[in-house]
N, C-alpha and C positions, 0 to 999 in steps of 0.2 A: 307807450310801449316802445322799446328800442327795436331797431331793425334786426339785430342779432337775436333777440328774444322771439320776435315774430317768426324769423327763419327757423329757429330751433323748434318752436311749436309746430310749424308746418312740417318740418322733417319728421318729427315724432308721429304726427298724424298720418303722414304719407307712408312712413315705414309700417305703422300699425295697420293701415288700410291697404298697403301694397299698391298705392296709386302712382307713386313716382319713385324711381331709383336715382341715386346720386349720379349715375352715368347717363341719365336722361337729360334732355335739354328743355330750356324755357325759351319760348318764342316771343320776341318783342315785335309788335306790329306798329305801324306808323300811319299817319294821315298825309305825310308829305315825304317825297324823296329826299329833300334837303335835310330833314331831321334824321332820316335813316342813314344817310351818308355821314352826317355829323356824329351820330352815335357810333357808327363803325370806326371812325377815326379815334374817338375818345376811348373806346373799349380796347382797340388795338394798342393805343398808347399805354394803357394800363396793363398790357400783357395778358388780356383775357382772350382765350381762344374763342373765336366767333365763326359763324357760318352765315354769310349773307345769301339769302335765297328768295325765291318768289313767295309772296304771301299766299297761304293756302286758300282755296276757294271758299271754305266755310267761315273764314274770318272776313268780315266786311270792314275794309279799311280803304282810305283814300290813296294809299301807296301800294305799288306792286312789289315792293321790297320789304322783307322782314329779316330779322337777325336771330339766329339760334345761339344761345349761350349755355354752357354746362350749368346744371342746377346748382352745383357746388359754388359757382361764381355769382349766383343771383344777388346776394346781399351787397357785394361790392359794386356790381354792375348797376343795381337799382339806386344805390347811393350816388354813383357818378351821374346817372341820368337825372336824378332829382337835383343834385348840387349844381349841375350845369344847365338846369332848366330846359332840358330837352322835352319837346312835346311828343308824347307817344299815344297810340291808340289803346294799348294795353299789353299785359303779359298773359301768355297762354301756355298750357302744357297739354300733352296728349294723355287722354284717359280712355282706355278701351277703343283706340283707333280714332278718337274724335278730339279735336282741340277744344278745350274749355278754358274760361278765364282763370288765371292763376291768382291774381290779386286785384281787387276792385280799386278804383282811383282813391276812394276815401280811405281804404286800408293803407295804401302807400303814403298818403299825406299824414296819417296818424303815426306812422313809423318814426317821424322826425324826433 
């Protein structure tokens, strides 16, 4: 399944379930500060609007930094992360005030 198809299916389900709006953000969590800073550089170079911020308490990660990206930029950002072999903890989004996993590792690998 292509990343674009996965993203379109997600958007359809999210729209139908009202779980996420295109103006919401996807949070990328990391296990190392080095990987967070590397991702920040890569995404800024790709002109993706990012917000580097502290990792929320409810997300267990080895790094205190996380990056918010617009949901609309998820496909390109996840492709950059995958292509550049950046190690991440996971993708998360806010549902009813709680961060939940956005895509499991296996789902991201199958997007190739």
